[in-house]
C-alpha positions in Angstrom: -14.5 -11.9 18.7 -15.7 -13.2 15.3 -13.7 -11.4 12.7 -14.4 -11.5 8.9 -11.2 -10.8 6.9 -11.5 -10.0 3.2 -8.3 -10.4 1.2 -8.3 -10.5 -2.6 -4.5 -11.4 -2.7 -2.3 -13.8 -0.8 -1.1 -11.7 2.1 -1.7 -11.0 5.8 -0.8 -14.5 7.1 0.6 -13.0 10.3 -2.6 -11.0 10.9 -4.8 -14.2 10.6 -2.5 -16.3 12.8 -2.2 -13.6 15.5 -6.0 -13.2 15.7 -6.4 -16.9 16.1 -3.7 -17.1 18.8 -5.4 -14.4 20.8 -8.5 -16.6 20.9 -10.6 -14.9 18.1 -12.4 -16.8 15.4 -11.3 -15.8 11.9 -13.5 -16.2 8.8 -11.6 -15.5 5.5 -13.1 -14.4 2.2 -10.7 -14.5 -0.7 -10.8 -15.0 -4.5 -11.3 -18.4 -6.2 -7.9 -17.7 -7.9 -6.2 -17.8 -4.5 -7.6 -21.2 -3.5 -4.3 -23.0 -4.1 -2.3 -20.6 -1.8 -1.0 -21.8 1.5 -3.5 -20.1 3.7 -3.0 -20.9 7.5 -6.0 -23.3 7.7 -5.2 -24.0 11.4 -6.0 -20.3 12.2 -9.2 -20.1 10.2 -12.7 -21.1 11.3 -13.9 -21.1 7.7 -12.7 -20.0 4.3 -14.9 -18.8 1.5 -14.1 -18.1 -2.2 -15.4 -15.5 -4.5 -15.6 -16.1 -8.3 -14.0 -12.7 -9.0 -11.5 -10.5 -7.3 -12.6 -7.1 -8.6 -14.8 -4.4 -7.2 -17.7 -5.0 -9.6 -21.3 -4.7 -8.5 -21.9 -8.4 -9.1 -18.9 -9.2 -6.9 -20.2 -7.1 -4.1 -23.7 -8.5 -4.4 -22.4 -12.1 -4.1 -20.3 -11.1 -1.1 -23.3 -9.3 0.5 -25.6 -12.4 0.1 -22.8 -14.6 1.4 -22.4 -12.6 4.6 -26.2 -12.7 5.0 -26.0 -16.5 4.8 -23.2 -16.6 7.4 -25.1 -14.3 9.8 -27.9 -16.9 10.0 -25.7 -19.0 12.2 -22.7 -16.9 13.2 -22.1 -13.5 14.7 -19.7 -11.1 12.9 -18.2 -8.5 15.2 -15.6 -6.9 12.9 -14.9 -6.8 9.2 -11.3 -6.2 8.2 -9.9 -5.5 4.6 -6.4 -6.8 4.3 -5.8 -5.5 0.8 -6.3 -2.1 -0.9 -8.9 -3.5 -3.3 -11.1 -4.8 -0.4 -11.4 -1.6 1.5 -14.6 -0.4 -0.3 -16.2 -3.8 -0.1 -15.6 -4.0 3.6 -17.0 -0.5 4.1 -20.2 -1.3 2.1 -20.7 -4.5 4.1 -20.3 -2.7 7.5 -22.8 -0.1 6.4 -25.4 -2.6 5.1 -25.2 -4.9 8.1 -24.5 -2.1 10.6 -21.2 -3.6 11.9 -18.9 -1.0 13.5 -15.8 0.2 11.7 -14.7 2.5 8.9 -17.6 4.0 7.0 -18.0 4.2 3.2 -17.2 7.9 3.2 -14.1 7.4 5.4 -12.9 4.5 3.2 -13.2 6.6 0.1 -10.4 8.9 1.5 -8.1 5.9 1.6 -9.0 4.5 -1.9 -10.0 7.3 -4.2 -7.0 9.4 -5.3 -9.2 12.3 -6.3 -11.1 12.3 -3.0 -7.9 12.1 -0.9 -6.3 15.0 -2.8 -9.4 17.2 -2.5 -9.6 16.5 1.3 -5.9 17.0 1.8 -5.9 20.3 -0.2 -9.0 21.6 1.7 -7.2 20.9 5.0 -4.1 22.9 3.8 -1.7 20.0 3.2 0.7 20.6 0.2 -0.3 18.5 -2.8 0.8 18.6 -6.5 -1.6 20.5 -8.6 -4.3 18.2 -10.0 -7.7 18.1 -11.7 -10.5 15.6 -12.4 -11.0 14.4 -16.0 -14.8 15.3 -16.0 -15.0 18.4 -18.1 -13.1 19.2 -21.4 -12.9 23.0 -20.8 -11.6 22.6 -17.3 -9.0 20.1 -18.4 -7.9 22.5 -21.2 -7.7 25.3 -18.6 -5.6 23.1 -16.3 -3.0 22.2 -18.8 -2.7 25.9 -19.8 -2.1 26.9 -16.2 0.1 24.0 -15.1 3.2 23.3 -17.3 3.7 19.7 -18.5 4.6 17.0 -18.4 1.7 15.5 -16.5 0.7 12.2 -15.1 -2.7 10.6 -15.5 -3.6 8.3 -12.6 -6.5 5.9 -12.0 -8.4 6.9 -9.0 -8.7 3.5 -7.4 -5.7 1.4 -8.4 -2.7 0.6 -6.2 1.0 1.4 -6.5 2.0 2.7 -9.9 -0.6 0.5 -11.8 -2.3 2.3 -14.7 -0.3 5.6 -14.4 0.6 7.3 -17.6 3.0 10.2 -18.2 1.9 12.5 -20.9 3.7 15.5 -22.6 1.1 17.2 -24.8 -2.6 18.0 -25.2 -2.6 15.5 -28.1 -1.6 12.7 -25.8 -4.2 13.7 -23.3 -6.9 13.9 -25.9 -5.9 10.4 -27.2 -6.2 9.1 -23.7 -9.7 10.6 -23.2 -10.8 9.2 -26.5 -9.4 5.7 -25.6 -11.1 5.6 -22.2 -14.5 7.1 -23.2 -17.0 6.9 -20.4 -14.2 5.5 -18.1 -12.3 8.8 -18.2 -14.1 9.8 -15.0 -12.2 7.0 -13.2 -8.9 9.0 -13.7 -7.3 12.3 -12.7 -4.5 14.4 -14.1 -1.7 15.8 -12.0 1.4 17.8 -12.6 4.6 15.7 -12.8 6.7 16.7 -9.8 10.3 15.4 -9.9 11.7 14.6 -6.5 12.5 12.1 -3.8 9.6 9.8 -2.8 9.2 8.7 0.8 6.7 6.3 2.3 5.6 6.3 5.9 4.2 3.1 7.5 2.1 3.7 10.6 -0.1 2.0 13.1 -3.0 3.8 14.9 -4.9 3.0 18.0 -7.9 5.0 19.1 -7.0 7.7 16.6 -3.4 8.1 17.9 -0.3 7.1 16.0 1.5 4.4 18.1 4.2 3.5 15.5 5.7 5.3 12.5 8.6 4.5 10.2 10.0 6.5 7.2 11.7 5.0 4.2 12.7 6.4 0.8 12.6 4.8 -2.6 15.9 4.9 -4.4 14.0 5.1 -7.6 10.4 6.3 -8.0 7.8 3.5 -8.2 6.5 5.0 -11.5 9.9 4.6 -13.1 10.4 1.1 -11.8 7.0 0.1 -13.1 7.2 1.6 -16.5 10.9 1.3 -17.3 11.5 -2.1 -15.8 13.9 -1.0 -13.0 14.9 -2.6 -9.8 12.8 -1.8 -6.8 14.8 -0.5 -3.8 13.8 1.3 -0.6 15.8 2.2 2.5 15.1 3.4 6.0 15.8 7.1 6.8 18.0 7.9 9.8 16.1 9.3 12.7 18.1 12.5 12.8 17.5 13.3 9.1 15.6 16.6 8.6 13.5 15.2 5.8 12.3 12.4 8.1 10.9 14.8 10.6 9.3 16.9 7.9 7.7 13.9 6.3 6.4 12.6 9.7 4.7 15.9 10.4 2.8 15.9 7.2 1.8 12.2 7.7 0.6 13.0 11.3 -1.6 15.8 10.0 -2.9 13.6 7.2 -4.0 10.7 9.4 -5.6 13.1 11.9 -7.5 14.8 9.0 -8.6 11.5 7.5 -9.6 10.1 11.0 -7.8 6.8 10.9 -8.9 5.2 14.2 -7.4 1.8 14.3 -5.1 -0.2 12.1 -2.2 0.2 9.6 -1.6 2.9 6.9 0.9 3.2 4.1 1.3 6.8 2.8 3.6 8.3 0.1 5.1 11.8 -0.1 7.5 13.5 -2.4 10.2 16.1 -1.6 10.0 18.2 -4.7 13.3 19.2 -6.4 11.9 22.6 -7.2 11.5 23.8 -3.6 12.4 21.0 -1.2 8.9 20.9 0.2 7.1 17.7 1.2 4.0 17.1 -0.8 1.3 14.5 -0.2 0.9 11.9 -3.0 -1.4 9.2 -1.7 -2.4 7.0 1.3 -4.0 3.7 2.1 -5.4 2.0 5.2 -3.4 -1.2 4.9 0.1 -2.6 5.3 2.4 -1.6 2.5 3.0 -4.1 -0.3 6.1 -5.3 -2.1 7.5 -6.8 1.2 7.8 -3.4 2.9 6.4 -5.1 6.0 9.5 -7.3 6.1 11.8 -4.2 5.7 10.0 -2.4 8.6 10.4 -5.5 10.8 14.1 -5.7 10.0 14.7 -2.1 10.9 12.4 -1.8 14.0 11.5 -5.3 15.2 7.8 -4.4 14.7 5.7 -6.7 12.5 3.0 -4.5 11.1 0.5 -7.4 10.4 0.8 -8.8 13.9 0.5 -5.5 15.6 -2.5 -4.5 13.5 -4.2 -7.7 14.7 -3.3 -6.9 18.3 -4.7 -3.4 17.9 -8.0 -4.7 16.5 -8.2 -7.2 19.4 -7.5 -4.5 22.0 -10.1 -2.2 20.5 -12.9 -4.7 20.4 -12.2 -6.1 23.9 -11.6 -2.6 25.3 -8.2 -3.6 26.8 -4.9 -1.6 26.6 -2.7 -2.0 23.6 1.1 -1.8 24.2 3.5 -1.7 21.3 6.5 -4.1 21.7 9.9 -2.6 22.3 11.4 -1.2 19.2 14.9 -1.9 17.9 16.9 0.6 15.9 18.6 -0.7 12.7 19.2 0.8 9.3 17.9 -1.4 6.5 17.3 -1.7 2.8 15.0 -3.8 0.5 15.8 -4.8 -3.1 13.4 -6.7 -5.4 13.6 -7.5 -9.1 12.2 -9.9 -11.6 14.7 -12.6 -12.4 15.5 -14.4 -15.7 15.7 -17.8 -13.9 13.0 -19.7 -12.0 14.9 -20.2 -8.8 17.7 -17.7 -8.6 20.9 -18.8 -6.8 21.7 -16.2 -4.1 25.3 -17.2 -3.9 26.4 -13.9 -5.6 25.5 -12.0 -2.4 27.4 -12.1 0.9 25.3 -14.2 3.2 26.4 -12.4 6.3 24.8 -9.2 5.0 21.4 -10.7 4.3 18.6 -10.4 6.9 15.9 -11.9 4.6 15.6 -13.3 1.1 12.5 -13.6 -1.1 11.3 -17.1 -1.9 9.3 -16.6 -5.1 9.7 -18.0 -8.6 11.3 -15.7 -11.2 12.1 -13.1 -8.5 15.2 -12.1 -6.6 14.7 -10.1 -3.4 16.6 -9.4 -0.2 16.8 -7.2 2.9 20.1 -6.1 4.5 20.4 -4.3 7.8 23.2 -2.7 9.9 23.6 -0.7 13.0 25.6 1.8 10.8 23.6 4.0 8.4 26.6 4.4 6.1 26.6 0.6 5.3 23.3 0.6 3.6 23.8 2.9 0.6 27.0 1.1 -0.4 25.3 -2.3 -0.2 22.2 -1.2 -2.1 24.4 0.1 -5.0 26.3 -3.2 -5.0 23.2 -5.3 -4.9 21.6 -3.3 -7.8 24.8 -3.9 -9.9 24.9 -7.6 -9.2 21.2 -8.0 -10.0 21.5 -6.0 -13.2 24.4 -8.1 -14.4 23.3 -11.6 -13.3 19.6 -11.8 -12.6 17.4 -8.9 -13.8 14.5 -9.3 -16.2 11.7 -6.8 -16.9 8.1 -6.9 -18.0 5.8 -4.1 -19.3 3.6 -2.4 -16.7 0.1 -3.8 -16.4 -3.1 -1.9 -15.8 -3.8 -4.1 -12.8 -1.3 -5.2 -10.2 -0.3 -8.9 -9.8 0.4 -8.7 -6.1 
């Protein structure tokens, strides 16, 4: 199989390497800004660089012409988007060159927060009340019917990037004035306090073959906008909220028709009624080193298994998930004041994984005992706050 991988950011090394080890030829398209990264050149047939990393029309046209040039001498059997921001590009290329895979309309459900909410609501899944920002009268009616505060979200960003919490019509009007014609790229939604879960899944032939539930100890919105410490932990298999979240996720992926690959979906258990509400989804491996957390807890590497699923699908051979292990685990990540933080403040025997990145401190701990993890996470947050933590204002665009 000749597989073209599009990746705007530096990630997915295990996917690229696994494809090559299975005998497939991998062509990588990434941004010129990522040229200095340590891509696994031994696993790549060719690497191509785009001058921009956004979803602009110019960017897509350059990519389209480049693929046309490649097709003069090579066959492309599959196009895979390894990052959220590449999903639409990959879908457009498949459509134009008639390469099998996720269509433009299917991809929209995993990228456009307005489209995914409308589809989920139409299918009967519980979602927070929301509305587009197209029409002034409809917006005014919405904020009269739905008590504030509200959150304004970009339709096509990732994580908590670009989200604003607003408390009055004056703030909403100021936002609309600021964005002008770009207001259509956003939606407004009721602010729903609660506990946020994420489910990381793998699908093969439309069936979920792997699923794992974790909970953020602090909401991503608050971490992004208040400079907090990012922490997420696995949920015990016998926890009622785990089963409730899994059921909503199963219904979601069935409705959205995810055939093959990875997904990262987020849900909130609302304080007001205890119900699980759908927040957003994506057809990729979760960022912020969630893949490493999942592997620590289950032994399953999401990137490698995604590659194996794509290989099995194309070659029409069975796919078998490796045996799963059962640990409880937690992930902690923070910006650090120092360039290369000394991890000596942590007990080495508790650490399964540590982050090697300048001006960051990150670690994963795991245990066979669920009760160990909350205590450790509280202790790690305290140590980081006192000895390492730095914060930076949220940006409109993510850096990872």
